[in-house]
C-alpha positions as CSV (number, residue, x, y, z in Angstrom):
1,M,0.0,0.0,0.0
2,S,1.1,3.6,-0.6
3,L,-0.7,6.9,0.2
4,D,1.0,9.5,-2.0
5,N,-0.5,12.8,-3.2
6,N,-3.8,11.9,-1.7
7,W,-4.1,8.6,-3.5
8,F,-4.6,5.3,-1.7
9,T,-2.9,2.5,-3.8
10,E,-3.2,-1.1,-3.1
11,Q,-0.5,-3.1,-4.8
12,A,-1.8,-6.7,-5.6
13,S,1.5,-8.4,-4.9
14,P,2.8,-10.7,-6.4
15,T,0.7,-10.0,-9.5
16,D,2.3,-6.7,-10.4
17,C,-0.9,-4.7,-10.7
18,A,-2.4,-2.0,-8.5
19,F,-5.6,-0.1,-7.9
20,S,-5.9,3.5,-6.6
21,L,-8.6,5.7,-5.1
22,H,-8.3,9.5,-4.7
23,I,-8.6,10.4,-1.0
24,K,-10.1,13.5,0.5
25,Q,-9.1,12.7,4.1
26,K,-8.4,9.9,6.6
27,L,-11.4,9.5,8.9
28,H,-10.1,6.9,11.4
29,E,-7.2,4.5,12.0
30,E,-6.6,2.0,14.8
31,E,-4.7,-1.2,15.5
32,T,-6.9,-4.0,17.0
33,P,-5.6,-7.3,18.4
34,F,-6.3,-8.8,15.0
35,Q,-5.5,-6.2,12.3
36,K,-5.1,-2.5,11.3
37,I,-8.3,-0.8,10.4
38,A,-8.4,2.5,8.5
39,I,-11.4,4.5,7.1
40,Y,-11.0,7.1,4.4
41,E,-13.2,9.5,2.6
42,T,-12.7,9.3,-1.2
43,T,-13.6,11.7,-3.9
44,E,-15.8,9.4,-6.0
45,F,-16.3,6.1,-4.0
46,G,-17.7,7.4,-0.7
47,N,-16.1,6.0,2.4
48,L,-13.4,3.3,2.1
49,M,-12.5,0.7,4.7
50,T,-9.1,-1.0,4.6
51,L,-7.9,-4.0,6.8
52,D,-4.1,-4.4,7.0
53,E,-3.9,-1.8,4.2
54,L,-6.0,-3.9,1.8
55,I,-9.3,-2.6,0.4
56,M,-12.3,-4.2,2.0
57,L,-15.2,-2.1,0.8
58,T,-16.4,1.3,-0.5
59,D,-19.8,3.0,-0.4
60,R,-20.0,3.0,-4.1
61,D,-19.7,-0.7,-5.1
62,N,-20.1,-2.9,-2.0
63,F,-23.7,-3.7,-3.0
64,I,-22.6,-6.0,-5.8
65,Y,-20.5,-8.1,-3.5
66,H,-23.0,-8.3,-0.7
67,E,-25.9,-9.1,-3.0
68,M,-24.0,-11.8,-4.8
69,M,-22.7,-13.4,-1.6
70,S,-26.3,-13.6,-0.3
71,H,-29.1,-14.0,-2.8
72,P,-27.9,-16.7,-5.3
73,V,-27.2,-19.2,-2.5
74,L,-30.3,-18.4,-0.6
75,F,-32.5,-18.9,-3.7
76,M,-30.7,-22.1,-4.4
77,H,-31.7,-23.6,-1.1
78,P,-35.3,-24.9,-1.0
79,N,-36.2,-23.4,2.4
80,P,-33.4,-21.5,4.2
81,L,-34.3,-20.9,7.8
82,K,-31.1,-20.6,9.8
83,I,-28.1,-18.9,8.4
84,V,-24.5,-18.4,9.7
85,I,-22.2,-15.7,8.4
86,I,-18.5,-16.2,9.1
87,G,-16.7,-12.9,8.9
88,G,-18.7,-10.1,7.2
89,G,-18.2,-7.7,10.1
90,D,-19.3,-4.7,8.0
91,C,-22.8,-6.2,8.1
92,G,-23.6,-5.7,4.4
93,T,-24.1,-9.4,3.9
94,L,-26.2,-9.6,7.0
95,H,-28.4,-6.8,5.7
96,E,-29.0,-8.6,2.4
97,V,-29.7,-11.9,4.1
98,L,-32.3,-10.4,6.4
99,K,-34.2,-9.1,3.4
100,H,-35.6,-12.6,3.1
101,T,-38.6,-12.5,5.4
102,T,-38.9,-16.3,5.7
103,I,-35.5,-16.6,7.4
104,E,-35.8,-17.2,11.1
105,K,-32.3,-16.7,12.4
106,V,-29.0,-15.3,11.2
107,I,-25.8,-15.7,13.4
108,E,-23.0,-13.3,12.5
109,V,-19.6,-14.7,13.6
110,E,-17.0,-12.0,13.4
111,I,-13.6,-12.2,15.1
112,D,-13.0,-8.4,15.3
113,E,-15.9,-6.5,16.9
114,R,-14.2,-3.2,16.0
115,V,-15.0,-3.8,12.3
116,T,-18.7,-3.9,13.1
117,R,-18.6,-0.9,15.5
118,L,-16.7,1.2,12.9
119,S,-19.1,0.1,10.2
120,E,-22.0,1.3,12.3
121,Q,-20.3,4.6,12.4
122,Y,-19.0,5.1,8.9
123,F,-21.2,2.7,6.8
124,P,-24.6,3.1,8.6
125,S,-26.6,1.9,5.6
126,L,-25.0,-1.5,5.8
127,C,-25.9,-1.8,9.4
128,E,-29.6,-1.0,9.2
129,S,-30.6,-4.5,10.0
130,N,-28.3,-5.0,13.0
131,T,-31.2,-4.6,15.5
132,D,-33.4,-7.1,13.6
133,P,-34.5,-9.6,16.3
134,R,-33.5,-12.4,14.0
135,A,-29.9,-11.3,14.0
136,E,-27.4,-12.7,16.6
137,F,-23.8,-11.4,16.9
138,C,-21.0,-13.6,18.1
139,F,-17.7,-11.8,18.2
140,Q,-15.3,-14.8,18.2
141,D,-13.1,-16.9,15.9
142,G,-15.3,-18.4,13.2
143,I,-13.1,-21.5,13.0
144,E,-13.6,-22.2,16.7
145,W,-17.3,-21.5,16.5
146,M,-17.8,-23.9,13.6
147,A,-15.8,-26.6,15.3
148,K,-18.2,-26.5,18.3
149,A,-21.4,-26.0,16.4
150,Q,-24.2,-28.6,16.5
151,E,-24.3,-31.1,13.7
152,N,-27.1,-30.7,11.1
153,S,-28.2,-27.4,12.5
154,V,-27.7,-24.8,9.8
155,D,-29.2,-24.4,6.3
156,V,-26.7,-22.0,4.7
157,I,-23.2,-20.9,5.7
158,I,-21.8,-17.8,4.1
159,V,-18.1,-17.3,4.5
160,D,-17.6,-13.5,3.9
161,S,-13.9,-13.7,4.6
162,T,-10.9,-11.6,4.0
163,D,-8.1,-12.9,1.7
164,P,-6.4,-16.2,3.0
165,L,-4.0,-14.2,5.1
166,G,-3.8,-13.5,8.8
167,P,-7.2,-14.2,10.6
168,G,-8.7,-15.4,7.3
169,E,-6.1,-18.1,6.4
170,G,-7.8,-20.9,8.4
171,L,-11.1,-20.4,6.6
172,F,-9.7,-22.1,3.4
173,T,-8.7,-25.5,4.9
174,V,-10.1,-29.0,4.8
175,D,-10.7,-29.0,8.5
176,F,-12.8,-25.8,8.4
177,Y,-14.8,-27.0,5.4
178,H,-15.4,-30.4,7.0
179,N,-16.9,-28.7,10.0
180,C,-19.1,-26.7,7.8
181,W,-20.2,-29.9,6.0
182,R,-20.9,-31.5,9.4
183,V,-22.9,-28.5,10.7
184,L,-25.1,-28.1,7.5
185,T,-28.4,-30.0,7.1
186,A,-28.7,-32.5,4.3
187,E,-29.8,-29.8,1.8
188,G,-27.4,-27.3,3.3
189,L,-25.2,-25.0,1.2
190,L,-21.9,-23.3,1.8
191,V,-20.7,-20.2,-0.1
192,Q,-17.3,-18.6,0.2
193,Q,-15.8,-15.6,-1.6
194,S,-13.1,-17.2,-3.7
195,E,-10.9,-14.3,-5.1
196,S,-10.2,-13.3,-8.7
197,P,-10.4,-16.0,-11.4
198,L,-7.8,-14.0,-13.4
199,L,-5.2,-13.4,-10.8
200,H,-5.8,-16.2,-8.3
201,L,-6.8,-19.3,-10.4
202,P,-4.6,-21.7,-8.4
203,L,-6.4,-20.7,-5.2
204,L,-9.8,-21.0,-6.8
205,Q,-9.0,-24.5,-8.0
206,S,-7.7,-25.4,-4.6
207,I,-11.0,-24.2,-3.0
208,H,-12.9,-26.6,-5.2
209,E,-10.6,-29.4,-4.4
210,T,-10.5,-28.7,-0.7
211,M,-14.3,-28.4,-0.4
212,R,-14.7,-31.8,-2.0
213,Q,-12.0,-33.3,0.1
214,A,-13.9,-32.1,3.1
215,G,-17.1,-34.0,2.1
216,F,-19.1,-31.9,-0.3
217,K,-20.1,-33.7,-3.4
218,T,-20.6,-30.7,-5.7
219,T,-19.1,-27.3,-6.1
220,R,-19.8,-24.4,-8.5
221,S,-18.3,-20.9,-8.8
222,L,-20.2,-17.8,-9.8
223,Q,-18.6,-14.5,-11.1
224,F,-19.3,-10.8,-10.7
225,P,-17.5,-7.5,-11.2
226,Q,-16.0,-5.8,-8.2
227,C,-13.8,-2.9,-9.4
228,V,-12.1,-2.1,-6.1
229,Y,-10.7,-5.7,-5.7
230,P,-7.6,-7.0,-7.6
231,S,-8.4,-7.3,-11.4
232,G,-12.0,-6.1,-10.9
233,W,-13.3,-9.6,-11.4
234,W,-14.4,-11.7,-8.5
235,T,-15.9,-15.0,-7.6
236,A,-17.9,-16.9,-5.0
237,T,-17.9,-20.7,-4.7
238,I,-20.8,-22.7,-3.6
239,A,-20.6,-26.3,-2.1
240,G,-23.4,-28.7,-1.4
241,N,-24.4,-32.4,-1.7
242,G,-27.0,-32.1,-4.5
243,D,-27.8,-30.4,-7.8
244,L,-26.3,-26.8,-7.8
245,T,-27.8,-25.9,-11.2
246,Q,-31.3,-25.2,-9.9
247,F,-32.7,-22.3,-8.0
248,R,-36.2,-21.0,-6.9
249,E,-36.5,-18.8,-10.0
250,E,-40.2,-17.9,-9.4
251,A,-39.4,-16.8,-5.8
252,A,-36.5,-14.7,-7.1
253,H,-38.7,-13.0,-9.6
254,N,-41.4,-12.3,-7.0
255,K,-39.1,-11.3,-4.1
256,S,-40.5,-8.6,-1.9
257,F,-37.4,-6.6,-1.6
258,K,-35.3,-4.4,-3.9
259,T,-31.8,-5.2,-5.1
260,R,-29.5,-3.0,-7.2
261,Y,-27.5,-5.7,-9.0
262,Y,-29.0,-9.1,-8.4
263,N,-31.9,-10.5,-10.4
264,P,-32.8,-14.0,-11.6
265,E,-31.2,-13.4,-15.0
266,I,-28.0,-12.3,-13.3
267,Q,-28.1,-15.5,-11.1
268,K,-28.2,-17.7,-14.3
269,A,-25.6,-15.6,-16.1
270,S,-23.2,-15.5,-13.2
271,F,-22.7,-19.3,-13.5
272,A,-21.8,-19.1,-17.2
273,L,-18.0,-19.3,-17.0
274,P,-15.3,-18.7,-19.7
275,N,-13.6,-21.6,-21.2
276,F,-10.4,-21.4,-19.2
277,L,-12.4,-21.8,-16.0
278,I,-14.6,-24.6,-17.4
279,E,-11.4,-26.4,-18.3
280,G,-9.7,-25.6,-15.0
281,L,-12.4,-26.4,-12.5
282,P,-13.9,-29.7,-11.6
283,D,-17.2,-30.8,-13.1
């Protein structure tokens, strides 16, 4: 990272590319027991949050990520009632999940409470559902939480993690995925952000392989644009034990809430992958 002449630049090492945002001012900075958090005001993208000097979200484009981490997997499950979010301390994914009125409970498991408290201050629109009675916050290690969770007790697990570095590294392992598989119900689904298909293809391939080693029978990746992340092209990978090609299309068409990016056509299109991914990922 560099901050020169009022530009915040994240260098995507070791890929030799970078992304910059023009900064008006730094709003906040602190070191927690887990990471360094900084908040900036940008000229065109609203507020910006960084963790350990890596871009996490901006006001302008976070809706794409949060909607695509939430709605495709929820509409793929036949009747999601209990949801667990690992990470996602900015609460954007929680906000999207709770738009589904049939969901009975969402447990947010975030290791660093300060991410949530600062999001409430600097990204209040993402935190509008934090007081929803269906939401429960657990500020602890998601790996430990999943290891102790009851078997067959959750319908959908959303791993809204940072990159596989620092606190997020253990969320990309066979042990963690196996505990997710154990905790999910028979029709349960797991979704995890899985980085850029252009810059991080070996990691994406590894995620599929590791999920299957952990017990999941099927995996599929979906894609979406995310301009503030390295390459501007991002993925999420879904794991389950059944057919991952179907979703409740009629329910998606008739949803009672508004979305800015997601719609049923986007859901179908997001799973249409380019040839190099079709050839590089398991069937």
